[in-house]
C-alpha positions in Angstrom: 9.3 -5.7 51.9 10.4 -3.6 49.0 10.6 -4.2 45.3 13.5 -6.3 44.4 15.8 -5.3 41.5 15.1 -8.6 39.7 11.3 -7.9 39.6 11.9 -4.3 38.3 14.3 -5.6 35.6 11.8 -8.3 34.6 9.0 -5.7 34.2 11.3 -3.4 32.2 12.4 -6.3 30.0 8.8 -7.3 29.4 7.8 -3.8 28.4 10.7 -3.5 26.0 9.9 -6.9 24.5 6.2 -5.9 24.1 7.3 -2.7 22.3 9.6 -4.6 19.9 6.9 -7.2 19.1 4.3 -4.4 18.5 6.7 -2.5 16.2 7.4 -5.7 14.2 3.7 -6.4 13.8 2.9 -2.8 12.8 5.3 -2.8 9.7 3.4 -5.4 7.7 0.1 -3.7 8.6 1.4 -0.4 7.2 2.5 -2.2 4.0 -0.9 -3.8 3.6 -2.8 -0.6 4.1 -0.5 1.2 1.6 -1.2 -1.6 -1.0 -5.0 -1.3 -0.4 -4.8 2.5 -0.7 -2.8 2.3 -4.0 -5.2 -0.3 -5.3 -8.2 2.0 -4.6 -6.6 5.0 -6.1 -5.3 3.1 -9.1 -8.8 1.6 -9.8 -10.4 5.1 -9.6 -7.7 6.5 -11.9 -8.3 3.7 -14.5 -12.0 4.4 -14.3 -11.5 8.2 -14.7 -9.1 7.7 -17.6 -11.6 5.5 -19.4 -14.5 7.9 -18.7 -12.8 11.2 -19.5 -10.3 9.8 -22.0 -13.2 8.4 -24.0 -13.9 11.9 -25.2 -10.5 12.1 -26.9 -10.3 8.4 -27.8 -8.0 7.4 -25.0 -8.8 4.3 -23.1 -7.0 1.6 -21.1 -8.2 -2.0 -21.3 -8.9 -3.2 -17.8 -7.5 -6.7 -17.4 -5.6 -8.4 -14.6 -2.2 -7.1 -15.7 -3.3 -3.4 -15.9 -5.2 -3.8 -12.7 -2.2 -5.2 -10.8 0.1 -2.5 -12.3 -2.3 0.3 -11.3 -2.9 -1.4 -7.9 0.8 -1.7 -6.9 2.0 1.6 -8.4 -1.1 3.8 -8.0 -1.1 6.9 -10.1 2.4 6.4 -11.6 1.2 2.9 -12.7 -1.8 4.4 -14.6 0.6 7.0 -16.2 2.9 4.1 -17.2 0.0 2.2 -18.8 -0.9 5.3 -20.8 2.7 5.7 -22.0 3.0 2.0 -22.9 -0.2 2.2 -24.8 1.0 5.3 -26.7 4.4 3.7 -27.5 3.0 0.4 -28.5 
């Protein structure tokens, strides 16, 4: 009584399906981790700009819009906020 070809193919199909489902579930997790990381870095950068920039009279008002921009974009978002404040 040996292994039949249909049993081997069923196991192979199951393993491939498991790999595909795991890969699909991993993509949103990477996106969420990246958003959290950018939010932490953006918040720290806003804090540092307000602490260090206070010496030279540079500060960014922390409100929901600036927090979202710094959170989504990270360091480039903080630089963009500084440039917008300088222009406006």
